[in-house]
N, C-alpha and C positions, 0 to 999 in steps of 0.2 A: 472606606465603605462600611456600612453598618446595617444590621438587620434587627434593630431593637424592637420594631413593630411586630416581629414574629415571636411573640411571647410564649406561644404554645409549643414551640420546637424544643426538642430535647437532644442534647449533644453528648455523646459518650466517646471520649478519646481514649485510645489505647495507651497504656503507660509507656514511659520511656521516650525515645526519639520522635514519636509521632507528635509530641507537643512542640517540636522545634520546626522552624521554617527550614525548608530544604536548602535554601540559599545560605542560611546561617550554619547549618550542619555540614555544608561543604559537599554534599552528595544528595541526589534525589532519593527520597524515602518511598519505598514501594508498598507500604502498608495501605491497603485500599480503604476508601470511604464508601460506606453503604448508606444510601438515603432511602428510608422507608416512608412511603406516602400512603397514609391510612385511608380506609374506607369511610364513607359518611357516617358520622356519629361514633366513630371508633374511639374508645378510651385508651389513653396511653398505656395503661397496665396491660391491655391486650397486645398492643404493638410491641411492648417491651419483651414479650415472649419470643417474638421474631428476632429481636436484637441479639438475643443470646446465641442464635445460630452463628452470627457473624463475630460478635465480641469474643467468643471462645476461640476464634481463628485469628485473633489479634487485630481485627478491623476496627476502624473508627466508624461510629454509627450516628446518623442523624435521623430522628423520628419526627414526623410532622403530619398532622391531620388537618385539612382545611375545614373551617367552620361549616357546619351543615347548611346554615342559612345561605351561604354563598353558593354551595353546590346545588341546592334544590330551587332557590329563588333567584339569586342574582344571575346565575348562568341561564336559567329558564327565560328571564326577561332580557337576555342579551347584554347584561352588564358584566363586563369582563374584569371583575374585581380580583379574580384569581391570578391575573397577570402580575399584579403587584406582589402577591404572595410568592409566586414562582421566582421572581427576581430576588426577593429578600432571602429566600431559601438558598439560592446559589451564593448570595453574598456571605452566608455563614461560612462557606469554605474559605473565604478570604479572612473573615474575622478570626477564625481559629487557625489560620495559616496552614491549611491542608489542601490548598488549591492545586498543588502539584502532584497529589496522590491520584491513583486510578480511582474512578468513581463508578459505582454500580447502583442502579435504581431498582427498588423492589416496590412495585405498584399494586395497590389493592383496589379492586372494584372500579366502578366508573368515577367514584369520588376522587380516587388517586389519579385516574386517567386524565381527568379534567386539568388537574394541576400539572401533570406530566406533559400534557400537550403544550402548555404555555412555557414550560421549562425548555422543551425542544425549540420553541420559537426564540426564546431568550438566548440560547446557546448560539443561535445563528445570527441574531440581529444586534446583540449588545457586546461591544468589544471586550469588556472585562472577562466575559465568559467564553470567548471564542477558543481559548487555549486550554480549557478544561479537558481532561482526558477521560471521557466516558468510555467504559469498556463493555458494558452490557446492561440489559434491562430484563427483569423478571416481572411478568404480569400474573397476578393471582386473581382469578375470577373476573377477568377483564381482557379486552374491552368489549363493550356491547353497544349495539345501536340504540337509538332512542326508543324506549319501550315504556309506555305509560303504565302498564300493569306492573312491570318490574320496578319502575320508579316509585309507584305508590306503596308497593311492598317494602321497599328500602326505607322510605320516609316513615312508614308506620313502625318499622323496627326502631328507628331513631327516636320516635316520639312515644315509645312504649310506656315510659314512666311519666308522661305529661298529662296534665289535666284533660279529662275526656272531651270536654267542650272545645278546648283549645286544639286538641289533637285533630278532631274532625273538621274544625274550621281550617286548619293548615292543610289538611289533606284535600279538602274541597278547593281551597285557593290554588294549591299546586296543580290539581287536575284541571281546573278551569283555565289556568294560565297555559298549561301544556296543550290543551285542546285548541285554544285560540291562537297561540303563537306558533306552535309546532305543526298544527294540522291545517286550520283554516287560513292562516296567513303564510304558510310555508312557501307557496309559489312566489310570494312577494319578497320573502326574506332569505331564501335558500342561497342566493348569490351573494348576500351580504354577510350572513352568519353561517359559516361552514361548521358542520357538526364536528365534535371532538373525534368521533369515530372516523369520519371521512378524512380529517386532517392527519390522523395517524396512519391511515391506509397509504398515503403518499408522502409521509414524513421523510426528510432528507437523511436522517440518521441511518447508518449502515453497520453499527455494532451489533453483536449477537443478541438474540431475544429468546427467552424461555417463557412459554405459556403454560400455566398450571390451571386447569379448569375441570368441570364435571358436567356430565349430562344431567345430573340431578339438581343442578343449580336452578332455583326458581326465580332468580332475579336477572341473571345474565344468561342469555341463550348460548348454549355450547356451539351452535352453528355459527354465531357471530364471531366467537373466538377462533374457530377453525377457519372461517373465511379470512380473518385478519392474518392468521399465521400463514396461510397459503399465499395471500397477496404479497406479504412482506418477503416471503421466500422467493417469489417470482421476480422481485426487485433486486435479488442478489444478497439479501440478508441471511445470515446463518440462523436458522430457526429450529427450535425443538419444542414440541407440544406434548403435554402429558395429560391424559384424560383420567381422572380419578374415579369416574363412573358414578359412584354412589354418595359422595360427600357433598354437603350443602354449601351454600355460598360462603366464601371466605372461611371455610371450615376444614380445608384439606389437611392442614397441619395437625389440627386437633384429632382428625380421624386416622391419619397416617404419619405420626410425628417423626419416626426414624427415616422413612422413605422421603418425606418432604424435605427434611433437613439435609439429607444426602444429595438430593437433587439440587438444592440451592448452593451448597458448598462445592459440589463438583462443577457446577456451572461457573461459579465465581473463580474457582481455581483455573478452569480452562480459559476464562476471559483474561486473567492476569498472568497467564503462563506458569501456573502452578506455584506461585510464590506464597500462597496461603497455607500450603501443606506443612 
């Protein structure tokens, strides 16, 4: 198996036995693998700050942010190009021979959620991935329902350094596509293209979930996150939700670094039975 097409992924392996296959070392290695799924337009240097939370605990870390063009345009037009990215990302676990480790996902904003939705599907439908041991998921500023205003704000942030004319053209194209496909044609397409939010509401996964969100988030509605957390809990999922109240979208760690880090490491420790302490 190979994931050569996933050139933007960054893999950080813990030193020592984590580089060995569990079958070669003669015993299963309990060092977790944490997969960070970045928000749309996220630069790796930002995502690397979150890596430190886990690498300092001896975890293997994989960082990946899906191309913003796929997030804002391919998915808007119903082109599921992120399905391929999701499978390639999981293949990295086999490429680096860490497929027998406990896996935790840390998902940022709806850009990460879109990719995560297809990962959930791949875990259920593709045999090589069925035996992966996922132990939990952390959602940061996600998930949210389809929200044109929030989507435009997110895209404008991604395009902040783009040529002004190109920026407004892309914003107009995105808004037009969203209105036509998501609103005017929704009655015809809702049964064909299930939203990422709705797919996660009834996802078959039952490992624990931690939701980190804020009422001050201008892109993802806190009520959407709260509704998701409540719905998942009703399905029997162990859920914890933390409202940071005043921190901005994907800025909770920057506003509360120690508290945020402790929430993540405690959750990870609980998911893997305290083996990261």
